C-alpha positions as YAML, in Angstrom:
chain: A
units: angstrom
residues:
- id: 1
  name: MET
  ca: [-44.68, -12.06, -44.15]
- id: 2
  name: GLN
  ca: [-41.70, -10.29, -45.68]
- id: 3
  name: ARG
  ca: [-43.17, -6.89, -44.75]
- id: 4
  name: ARG
  ca: [-43.79, -8.02, -41.13]
- id: 5
  name: SER
  ca: [-40.23, -9.39, -40.90]
- id: 6
  name: LEU
  ca: [-38.83, -6.14, -42.24]
- id: 7
  name: LEU
  ca: [-40.84, -4.10, -39.73]
- id: 8
  name: ALA
  ca: [-39.73, -6.37, -36.88]
- id: 9
  name: GLY
  ca: [-36.11, -5.96, -37.92]
- id: 10
  name: LEU
  ca: [-36.44, -2.17, -38.10]
- id: 11
  name: CYS
  ca: [-38.04, -2.10, -34.63]
- id: 12
  name: ALA
  ca: [-35.28, -4.28, -33.18]
- id: 13
  name: GLY
  ca: [-32.64, -2.09, -34.78]
- id: 14
  name: ALA
  ca: [-34.27, 1.03, -33.40]
- id: 15
  name: ALA
  ca: [-34.38, -0.51, -29.89]
- id: 16
  name: THR
  ca: [-30.69, -1.44, -30.07]
- id: 17
  name: ALA
  ca: [-29.79, 2.07, -31.21]
- id: 18
  name: ALA
  ca: [-31.87, 3.57, -28.41]
- id: 19
  name: ASN
  ca: [-30.17, 1.35, -25.83]
- id: 20
  name: ALA
  ca: [-26.75, 2.35, -27.14]
- id: 21
  name: GLN
  ca: [-27.74, 6.01, -27.05]
- id: 22
  name: ASN
  ca: [-29.03, 5.63, -23.47]
- id: 23
  name: ALA
  ca: [-25.79, 3.92, -22.45]
- id: 24
  name: ASP
  ca: [-23.81, 6.82, -23.93]
- id: 25
  name: THR
  ca: [-26.05, 9.31, -22.12]
- id: 26
  name: ASP
  ca: [-25.66, 7.47, -18.81]
- id: 27
  name: TRP
  ca: [-21.89, 7.26, -19.21]
- id: 28
  name: PRO
  ca: [-19.89, 10.15, -17.67]
- id: 29
  name: GLN
  ca: [-19.15, 12.99, -20.06]
- id: 30
  name: ALA
  ca: [-15.51, 13.22, -18.96]
- id: 31
  name: PRO
  ca: [-12.64, 10.70, -18.81]
- id: 32
  name: VAL
  ca: [-13.14, 7.90, -16.28]
- id: 33
  name: ARG
  ca: [-10.47, 6.89, -13.76]
- id: 34
  name: LEU
  ca: [-10.10, 3.16, -13.16]
- id: 35
  name: VAL
  ca: [-8.21, 3.12, -9.86]
- id: 36
  name: VAL
  ca: [-5.89, 0.15, -9.32]
- id: 37
  name: PRO
  ca: [-4.63, 0.01, -5.71]
- id: 38
  name: PHE
  ca: [-1.59, -2.00, -6.82]
- id: 39
  name: ALA
  ca: [1.69, -1.12, -8.48]
- id: 40
  name: ALA
  ca: [1.95, -0.56, -12.23]
- id: 41
  name: GLY
  ca: [3.06, -3.56, -14.26]
- id: 42
  name: GLY
  ca: [1.84, -6.16, -11.76]
- id: 43
  name: PRO
  ca: [-0.64, -9.02, -12.20]
- id: 44
  name: THR
  ca: [-3.61, -6.79, -11.30]
- id: 45
  name: ASP
  ca: [-2.50, -3.72, -13.24]
- id: 46
  name: ILE
  ca: [-1.95, -5.50, -16.57]
- id: 47
  name: PRO
  ca: [-5.51, -6.84, -17.02]
- id: 48
  name: ALA
  ca: [-6.93, -3.56, -15.69]
- id: 49
  name: ARG
  ca: [-5.13, -1.71, -18.48]
- id: 50
  name: LEU
  ca: [-6.28, -4.26, -21.04]
- id: 51
  name: LEU
  ca: [-9.88, -3.72, -19.93]
- id: 52
  name: ALA
  ca: [-9.53, 0.08, -19.81]
- id: 53
  name: ASP
  ca: [-8.09, 0.23, -23.33]
- id: 54
  name: GLU
  ca: [-10.94, -1.83, -24.76]
- id: 55
  name: MET
  ca: [-13.58, 0.14, -22.86]
- id: 56
  name: SER
  ca: [-12.02, 3.35, -24.21]
- id: 57
  name: ARG
  ca: [-12.40, 2.02, -27.74]
- id: 58
  name: LEU
  ca: [-16.09, 1.27, -27.17]
- id: 59
  name: LEU
  ca: [-17.18, 4.31, -25.17]
- id: 60
  name: PRO
  ca: [-17.54, 8.04, -25.79]
- id: 61
  name: GLN
  ca: [-15.01, 8.84, -23.05]
- id: 62
  name: ARG
  ca: [-11.59, 7.41, -22.36]
- id: 63
  name: VAL
  ca: [-11.01, 5.10, -19.37]
- id: 64
  name: VAL
  ca: [-7.64, 5.81, -17.76]
- id: 65
  name: VAL
  ca: [-5.92, 3.53, -15.24]
- id: 66
  name: GLU
  ca: [-4.61, 5.31, -12.17]
- id: 67
  name: ASN
  ca: [-2.35, 3.38, -9.79]
- id: 68
  name: ARG
  ca: [-2.87, 4.49, -6.19]
- id: 69
  name: THR
  ca: [-0.79, 2.38, -3.83]
- id: 70
  name: GLY
  ca: [0.00, 2.74, -0.15]
- id: 71
  name: SER
  ca: [-1.02, 1.10, 3.13]
- id: 72
  name: GLY
  ca: [-1.62, -2.07, 1.18]
- id: 73
  name: VAL
  ca: [-4.69, -1.32, -0.90]
- id: 74
  name: LEU
  ca: [-6.21, 1.16, 1.55]
- id: 75
  name: ILE
  ca: [-5.26, 4.47, -0.04]
- id: 76
  name: GLY
  ca: [-6.55, 3.65, -3.52]
- id: 77
  name: THR
  ca: [-9.66, 1.93, -2.22]
- id: 78
  name: ASP
  ca: [-10.46, 4.78, 0.14]
- id: 79
  name: MET
  ca: [-10.08, 7.27, -2.70]
- id: 80
  name: VAL
  ca: [-12.79, 5.50, -4.67]
- id: 81
  name: ALA
  ca: [-15.06, 5.15, -1.63]
- id: 82
  name: LYS
  ca: [-14.98, 8.93, -1.17]
- id: 83
  name: ALA
  ca: [-15.11, 9.88, -4.86]
- id: 84
  name: PRO
  ca: [-18.13, 11.66, -6.37]
- id: 85
  name: LYS
  ca: [-20.94, 9.25, -7.17]
- id: 86
  name: ASP
  ca: [-21.01, 10.08, -10.87]
- id: 87
  name: GLY
  ca: [-19.31, 7.06, -12.47]
- id: 88
  name: GLN
  ca: [-16.12, 8.96, -13.22]
- id: 89
  name: THR
  ca: [-14.10, 6.99, -10.63]
- id: 90
  name: LEU
  ca: [-14.16, 3.20, -10.53]
- id: 91
  name: LEU
  ca: [-12.14, 0.63, -8.58]
- id: 92
  name: TYR
  ca: [-10.41, -2.43, -10.04]
- id: 93
  name: THR
  ca: [-9.91, -4.79, -7.11]
- id: 94
  name: THR
  ca: [-9.23, -8.39, -6.12]
- id: 95
  name: VAL
  ca: [-9.98, -11.03, -3.48]
- id: 96
  name: GLY
  ca: [-8.13, -8.91, -0.91]
- id: 97
  name: HIS
  ca: [-11.18, -6.63, -0.78]
- id: 98
  name: ALA
  ca: [-13.16, -9.51, 0.77]
- id: 99
  name: VAL
  ca: [-10.90, -9.77, 3.83]
- id: 100
  name: LEU
  ca: [-10.26, -6.14, 4.72]
- id: 101
  name: ARG
  ca: [-12.77, -6.12, 7.60]
- id: 102
  name: ALA
  ca: [-11.21, -9.24, 9.10]
- id: 103
  name: MET
  ca: [-7.62, -7.99, 8.79]
- id: 104
  name: PHE
  ca: [-8.00, -4.45, 10.10]
- id: 105
  name: ASP
  ca: [-9.41, -3.26, 13.42]
- id: 106
  name: ARG
  ca: [-10.34, 0.05, 11.83]
- id: 107
  name: LEU
  ca: [-10.83, 1.10, 8.22]
- id: 108
  name: PRO
  ca: [-11.49, 4.54, 6.71]
- id: 109
  name: PHE
  ca: [-14.28, 2.99, 4.64]
- id: 110
  name: ASP
  ca: [-16.67, 0.04, 4.71]
- id: 111
  name: PRO
  ca: [-15.68, -2.54, 2.05]
- id: 112
  name: VAL
  ca: [-19.35, -3.46, 1.54]
- id: 113
  name: ALA
  ca: [-21.51, -0.45, 2.39]
- id: 114
  name: ASP
  ca: [-19.30, 2.08, 0.58]
- id: 115
  name: PHE
  ca: [-19.13, 0.23, -2.76]
- id: 116
  name: SER
  ca: [-21.46, -0.93, -5.52]
- id: 117
  name: PRO
  ca: [-20.11, -3.90, -7.50]
- id: 118
  name: VAL
  ca: [-20.28, -3.27, -11.24]
- id: 119
  name: ALA
  ca: [-18.97, -6.47, -12.83]
- id: 120
  name: LEU
  ca: [-16.91, -9.54, -12.04]
- id: 121
  name: VAL
  ca: [-14.24, -9.63, -14.73]
- id: 122
  name: GLY
  ca: [-12.56, -12.98, -14.13]
- id: 123
  name: GLN
  ca: [-10.96, -15.48, -11.78]
- id: 124
  name: VAL
  ca: [-7.38, -16.76, -11.52]
- id: 125
  name: PRO
  ca: [-6.72, -20.21, -10.02]
- id: 126
  name: LEU
  ca: [-3.82, -21.10, -7.75]
- id: 127
  name: VAL
  ca: [-1.27, -23.84, -8.41]
- id: 128
  name: ALA
  ca: [0.60, -25.78, -5.71]
- id: 129
  name: LEU
  ca: [4.30, -25.78, -6.60]
- id: 130
  name: VAL
  ca: [7.10, -27.65, -4.89]
- id: 131
  name: ASN
  ca: [10.82, -27.81, -5.45]
- id: 132
  name: LYS
  ca: [11.50, -30.31, -8.26]
- id: 133
  name: ASP
  ca: [13.60, -32.50, -5.95]
- id: 134
  name: PHE
  ca: [11.17, -32.50, -3.02]
- id: 135
  name: PRO
  ca: [10.66, -36.19, -2.06]
- id: 136
  name: VAL
  ca: [6.96, -36.66, -2.92]
- id: 137
  name: ARG
  ca: [5.38, -37.98, -6.11]
- id: 138
  name: ASP
  ca: [2.04, -36.19, -5.86]
- id: 139
  name: PHE
  ca: [-0.01, -33.90, -3.67]
- id: 140
  name: ARG
  ca: [-1.48, -36.74, -1.60]
- id: 141
  name: GLU
  ca: [2.04, -37.70, -0.56]
- id: 142
  name: PHE
  ca: [2.83, -34.07, 0.22]
- id: 143
  name: ILE
  ca: [-0.22, -33.84, 2.47]
- id: 144
  name: ALA
  ca: [0.72, -37.07, 4.23]
- id: 145
  name: LEU
  ca: [4.27, -35.82, 4.81]
- id: 146
  name: VAL
  ca: [3.07, -32.52, 6.31]
- id: 147
  name: ARG
  ca: [0.50, -34.32, 8.46]
- id: 148
  name: ALA
  ca: [3.21, -36.60, 9.85]
- id: 149
  name: ASN
  ca: [5.49, -33.64, 10.59]
- id: 150
  name: PRO
  ca: [3.33, -30.81, 11.99]
- id: 151
  name: GLY
  ca: [5.11, -27.45, 12.02]
- id: 152
  name: ARG
  ca: [8.25, -28.76, 10.32]
- id: 153
  name: TYR
  ca: [7.73, -27.34, 6.84]
- id: 154
  name: ASP
  ca: [7.40, -23.76, 5.59]
- id: 155
  name: TYR
  ca: [5.32, -22.30, 2.81]
- id: 156
  name: ALA
  ca: [5.90, -19.05, 0.94]
- id: 157
  name: SER
  ca: [3.41, -16.37, 0.00]
- id: 158
  name: SER
  ca: [3.46, -13.19, -2.05]
- id: 159
  name: GLY
  ca: [2.35, -11.12, 0.94]
- id: 160
  name: ASN
  ca: [0.36, -11.18, 4.14]
- id: 161
  name: GLY
  ca: [-3.37, -11.54, 3.47]
- id: 162
  name: GLY
  ca: [-3.01, -11.87, -0.30]
- id: 163
  name: ALA
  ca: [-4.53, -14.58, -2.48]
- id: 164
  name: VAL
  ca: [-1.51, -16.89, -2.13]
- id: 165
  name: HIS
  ca: [-1.57, -16.63, 1.67]
- id: 166
  name: LEU
  ca: [-5.35, -17.04, 1.88]
- id: 167
  name: GLY
  ca: [-5.42, -19.99, -0.51]
- id: 168
  name: THR
  ca: [-2.74, -21.83, 1.46]
- id: 169
  name: GLU
  ca: [-4.48, -21.29, 4.78]
- id: 170
  name: LEU
  ca: [-7.74, -22.55, 3.26]
- id: 171
  name: PHE
  ca: [-5.91, -25.66, 2.03]
- id: 172
  name: LEU
  ca: [-4.35, -26.32, 5.43]
- id: 173
  name: HIS
  ca: [-7.76, -25.92, 7.09]
- id: 174
  name: GLN
  ca: [-9.66, -28.11, 4.64]
- id: 175
  name: ALA
  ca: [-6.97, -30.80, 4.64]
- id: 176
  name: GLY
  ca: [-7.70, -31.43, 8.29]
- id: 177
  name: GLY
  ca: [-5.85, -28.70, 10.14]
- id: 178
  name: LEU
  ca: [-2.35, -29.19, 8.77]
- id: 179
  name: ARG
  ca: [0.39, -27.07, 10.33]
- id: 180
  name: MET
  ca: [2.97, -25.25, 8.22]
- id: 181
  name: ASN
  ca: [4.92, -22.05, 8.83]
- id: 182
  name: HIS
  ca: [4.11, -18.97, 6.76]
- id: 183
  name: ILE
  ca: [6.99, -17.03, 5.21]
- id: 184
  name: ALA
  ca: [5.71, -13.84, 3.57]
- id: 185
  name: PHE
  ca: [7.53, -12.06, 0.73]
- id: 186
  name: ARG
  ca: [6.85, -8.83, -1.12]
- id: 187
  name: GLY
  ca: [5.46, -10.54, -4.18]
- id: 188
  name: SER
  ca: [5.95, -13.88, -5.91]
- id: 189
  name: ALA
  ca: [9.19, -12.86, -7.62]
- id: 190
  name: PRO
  ca: [11.29, -12.74, -4.43]
- id: 191
  name: ALA
  ca: [9.57, -15.88, -3.10]
- id: 192
  name: MET
  ca: [10.32, -18.08, -6.10]
- id: 193
  name: PRO
  ca: [14.12, -18.38, -5.60]
- id: 194
  name: GLU
  ca: [13.38, -19.94, -2.21]
- id: 195
  name: ILE
  ca: [11.24, -22.61, -3.90]
- id: 196
  name: LEU
  ca: [13.77, -23.16, -6.68]
- id: 197
  name: SER
  ca: [16.56, -23.64, -4.15]
- id: 198
  name: GLY
  ca: [14.52, -25.95, -1.94]
- id: 199
  name: ARG
  ca: [14.85, -23.76, 1.14]
- id: 200
  name: ILE
  ca: [11.05, -23.48, 1.20]
- id: 201
  name: PRO
  ca: [9.16, -26.47, -0.20]
- id: 202
  name: LEU
  ca: [5.74, -25.04, -1.12]
- id: 203
  name: ILE
  ca: [3.97, -22.06, -2.66]
- id: 204
  name: LEU
  ca: [0.38, -21.88, -3.92]
- id: 205
  name: ASP
  ca: [1.01, -19.26, -6.55]
- id: 206
  name: VAL
  ca: [-1.37, -17.68, -9.04]
- id: 207
  name: ALA
  ca: [-1.48, -19.64, -12.29]
- id: 208
  name: ALA
  ca: [-0.05, -16.85, -14.45]
- id: 209
  name: THR
  ca: [3.17, -16.94, -12.40]
- id: 210
  name: ALA
  ca: [3.22, -20.64, -11.55]
- id: 211
  name: LEU
  ca: [2.59, -22.32, -14.88]
- id: 212
  name: PRO
  ca: [5.61, -20.94, -16.79]
- id: 213
  name: TYR
  ca: [7.96, -22.23, -14.06]
- id: 214
  name: ALA
  ca: [6.26, -25.62, -14.19]
- id: 215
  name: ALA
  ca: [6.37, -25.73, -18.00]
- id: 216
  name: ARG
  ca: [10.12, -25.15, -17.92]
- id: 217
  name: GLY
  ca: [10.57, -27.97, -15.40]
- id: 218
  name: GLU
  ca: [12.03, -25.66, -12.77]
- id: 219
  name: VAL
  ca: [9.39, -26.70, -10.22]
- id: 220
  name: ARG
  ca: [6.72, -29.39, -10.01]
- id: 221
  name: ALA
  ca: [3.04, -28.47, -10.13]
- id: 222
  name: LEU
  ca: [1.12, -30.83, -7.85]
- id: 223
  name: ALA
  ca: [-2.44, -29.43, -7.83]
- id: 224
  name: ILE
  ca: [-4.64, -26.65, -9.21]
- id: 225
  name: SER
  ca: [-7.42, -24.94, -7.25]
- id: 226
  name: THR
  ca: [-10.25, -25.27, -9.79]
- id: 227
  name: PRO
  ca: [-13.09, -27.78, -9.09]
- id: 228
  name: GLN
  ca: [-12.38, -29.58, -12.37]
- id: 229
  name: ARG
  ca: [-9.12, -29.78, -14.28]
- id: 230
  name: SER
  ca: [-8.38, -26.50, -15.97]
- id: 231
  name: PRO
  ca: [-7.88, -26.08, -19.71]
- id: 232
  name: LEU
  ca: [-4.96, -23.88, -18.70]
- id: 233
  name: ALA
  ca: [-3.14, -27.00, -17.46]
- id: 234
  name: PRO
  ca: [-5.17, -30.17, -18.08]
- id: 235
  name: ASP
  ca: [-2.40, -32.45, -16.81]
- id: 236
  name: ILE
  ca: [-2.40, -30.96, -13.30]
- id: 237
  name: PRO
  ca: [-4.79, -32.70, -10.86]
- id: 238
  name: THR
  ca: [-7.17, -30.64, -8.76]
- id: 239
  name: PHE
  ca: [-6.93, -30.31, -4.99]
- id: 240
  name: GLN
  ca: [-10.19, -32.25, -4.80]
- id: 241
  name: GLU
  ca: [-8.70, -35.13, -6.83]
- id: 242
  name: SER
  ca: [-5.77, -35.04, -4.41]
- id: 243
  name: GLY
  ca: [-7.95, -35.59, -1.34]
- id: 244
  name: VAL
  ca: [-8.88, -32.04, -0.24]
- id: 245
  name: ALA
  ca: [-12.66, -32.30, -0.49]
- id: 246
  name: GLY
  ca: [-14.48, -29.18, -1.65]
- id: 247
  name: TYR
  ca: [-11.35, -27.10, -2.10]
- id: 248
  name: GLU
  ca: [-11.71, -24.23, -4.57]
- id: 249
  name: ALA
  ca: [-9.82, -20.95, -4.45]
- id: 250
  name: TYR
  ca: [-9.04, -18.03, -6.73]
- id: 251
  name: THR
  ca: [-7.96, -14.54, -6.80]
- id: 252
  name: TRP
  ca: [-10.46, -12.54, -8.84]
- id: 253
  name: HIS
  ca: [-10.86, -9.23, -10.59]
- id: 254
  name: MET
  ca: [-13.88, -6.97, -10.07]
- id: 255
  name: VAL
  ca: [-14.89, -3.45, -11.04]
- id: 256
  name: MET
  ca: [-16.68, -1.42, -8.35]
- id: 257
  name: ALA
  ca: [-18.13, 2.07, -8.05]
- id: 258
  name: PRO
  ca: [-18.75, 4.26, -5.01]
- id: 259
  name: ALA
  ca: [-22.00, 3.36, -3.29]
- id: 260
  name: GLY
  ca: [-24.79, 5.71, -4.31]
- id: 261
  name: THR
  ca: [-23.72, 5.90, -7.95]
- id: 262
  name: PRO
  ca: [-26.96, 6.03, -9.98]
- id: 263
  name: ALA
  ca: [-28.24, 2.62, -11.05]
- id: 264
  name: ARG
  ca: [-28.35, 3.65, -14.72]
- id: 265
  name: THR
  ca: [-24.65, 4.59, -14.55]
- id: 266
  name: ILE
  ca: [-23.79, 1.27, -12.87]
- id: 267
  name: LEU
  ca: [-25.67, -0.55, -15.64]
- id: 268
  name: ALA
  ca: [-23.87, 1.45, -18.33]
- id: 269
  name: ALA
  ca: [-20.50, 0.59, -16.76]
- id: 270
  name: ASN
  ca: [-21.51, -3.06, -16.46]
- id: 271
  name: ALA
  ca: [-22.48, -3.17, -20.14]
- id: 272
  name: ALA
  ca: [-19.14, -1.61, -21.09]
- id: 273
  name: VAL
  ca: [-17.15, -4.17, -19.08]
- id: 274
  name: ASN
  ca: [-19.13, -7.07, -20.55]
- id: 275
  name: ARG
  ca: [-18.69, -5.77, -24.09]
- id: 276
  name: ALA
  ca: [-14.97, -5.36, -23.51]
- id: 277
  name: VAL
  ca: [-14.35, -8.87, -22.19]
- id: 278
  name: ALA
  ca: [-16.53, -10.36, -24.97]
- id: 279
  name: ASN
  ca: [-13.99, -9.21, -27.55]
- id: 280
  name: PRO
  ca: [-12.07, -12.37, -28.57]
- id: 281
  name: ALA
  ca: [-8.79, -10.46, -28.56]
- id: 282
  name: VAL
  ca: [-9.38, -9.43, -24.95]
- id: 283
  name: THR
  ca: [-10.52, -12.91, -23.94]
- id: 284
  name: ASN
  ca: [-7.44, -14.48, -25.54]
- id: 285
  name: ARG
  ca: [-5.09, -12.06, -23.81]
- id: 286
  name: MET
  ca: [-6.85, -12.62, -20.48]
- id: 287
  name: THR
  ca: [-6.44, -16.38, -21.00]
- id: 288
  name: GLU
  ca: [-2.72, -15.85, -21.59]
- id: 289
  name: LEU
  ca: [-2.70, -14.15, -18.18]
- id: 290
  name: ALA
  ca: [-4.43, -17.26, -16.73]
- id: 291
  name: ILE
  ca: [-7.62, -15.27, -16.10]
- id: 292
  name: GLN
  ca: [-10.83, -17.23, -16.60]
- id: 293
  name: VAL
  ca: [-13.11, -14.52, -18.00]
- id: 294
  name: VAL
  ca: [-16.60, -14.27, -16.51]
- id: 295
  name: ARG
  ca: [-19.15, -13.49, -19.20]
- id: 296
  name: GLY
  ca: [-22.42, -11.70, -18.66]
- id: 297
  name: SER
  ca: [-21.92, -10.78, -15.01]
- id: 298
  name: THR
  ca: [-24.45, -8.31, -13.60]
- id: 299
  name: PRO
  ca: [-24.21, -5.89, -10.69]
- id: 300
  name: GLU
  ca: [-26.48, -8.24, -8.73]
- id: 301
  name: SER
  ca: [-24.49, -11.39, -9.48]
- id: 302
  name: SER
  ca: [-21.28, -9.53, -8.66]
- id: 303
  name: SER
  ca: [-22.71, -8.40, -5.31]
- id: 304
  name: ASP
  ca: [-23.79, -11.96, -4.53]
- id: 305
  name: PHE
  ca: [-20.33, -13.25, -5.47]
- id: 306
  name: LEU
  ca: [-18.64, -10.72, -3.18]
- id: 307
  name: ALA
  ca: [-20.94, -11.68, -0.29]
- id: 308
  name: ARG
  ca: [-20.04, -15.36, -0.75]
- id: 309
  name: GLU
  ca: [-16.34, -14.56, -0.87]
- id: 310
  name: ILE
  ca: [-16.54, -12.54, 2.34]
- id: 311
  name: ALA
  ca: [-18.42, -15.37, 4.05]
- id: 312
  name: LYS
  ca: [-15.79, -17.84, 2.82]
- id: 313
  name: TRP
  ca: [-12.60, -15.95, 3.62]
- id: 314
  name: GLU
  ca: [-13.30, -13.98, 6.79]
- id: 315
  name: PRO
  ca: [-13.47, -17.09, 9.01]
- id: 316
  name: ILE
  ca: [-10.21, -18.39, 7.50]
- id: 317
  name: VAL
  ca: [-8.48, -15.06, 8.18]
- id: 318
  name: ARG
  ca: [-9.69, -14.98, 11.78]
- id: 319
  name: ALA
  ca: [-8.90, -18.64, 12.48]
- id: 320
  name: ALA
  ca: [-5.37, -18.23, 11.09]
- id: 321
  name: GLY
  ca: [-4.85, -14.97, 12.98]
- id: 322
  name: ILE
  ca: [-3.95, -13.08, 9.79]
- id: 323
  name: ARG
  ca: [-3.49, -9.38, 10.47]
- id: 324
  name: ALA
  ca: [-2.44, -6.47, 8.31]
- id: 325
  name: GLY
  ca: [1.20, -5.55, 8.31]
...
C-alpha cells in the first residue's frame, strides 16, 4: 500500500510539473503588454497593475501595464484587436466593453468577434448615495419621492455610458420607469462635490469610491447593487430589499486577447490570472478596492458572462438613448 501510494504521488507530481512546463511553453517568450484603455492611477488601472505584478512573479516573462487612452476606450481596445495573435498583447477591460456596439454607429473593431475572453477577474458593486440632508429616510422613500416628481431631480455620473450611468438607468427602468435628469462628469471626483453640497441629490457610485464617503458620514448610503447584502457593507440594504425587484449591477474587470490567439495560449493566460487572484495578498488588496474576486473563471465562463452582460445592457443603452460623446 505504501509503495502504491508513493508511486501515485510521484505520478501526480510528474503531471503537475508537466502541466507547469506546458504552461511556460505556451506562454509568450517575450514581455506581455496588458493594455488598459483608461488613465493611469484610476480605478481600472490600479487592479490591473496589481494583477500584472503578481502574474510577473509567477511567469517566465514580465507582464507590463500599458495605458492607451483616447476616444473613450476605443484607441486602446482597437490596438489589442489588431495586435498579433500570439498572447503578447492582452486587454484589461470593464463593463463598458459590453455597450460599445449600442453606443457607437461605427467601430473600428467588433467587441465580440475580435476578442477572446481569457478570465473574469472580479466585480465591483454600485452604492446609491444621497446628500446627508436629503429629506428621505431610506431608498424606498427616495423612489417614492422621484416617482411623485418626474423629471424634477438630477443624478450624477462619472461619464456618459460608464458603469455609474448604466447602473442608474437600469435602476430607473426597473423601478417602473422613473424619470431623473442625467448630469455627466469626467469621473467621480468632480461629481462628488455636487452630492456633498446637495446641488445634485443622487449618484450610484462604485463601492470603492462610495463607501469611504459613507463611512465618514459625508453622504448617506441608501442601497447596494448586490443581490444579497455585501460583506463590504453589511449594514447597507440591497436595491431588491428596497423594492427594486431583480436589480443587480456591477462594473467588472476582464482580461481578453485578440480573437484567433491559440487556445493553448488562452488557457495559459487564464491559468496565470487564476493563480494570481488566488494569492491571499492579491485577494485582500482587491477586497480593499471593493472588487469581489471571481475564482476559477474559464475562457468559456467568461465568454458566457460577456454575452449575458451584452444582452442585459444593450437594451438599456438604446432605451435611454445613451450615445458616445
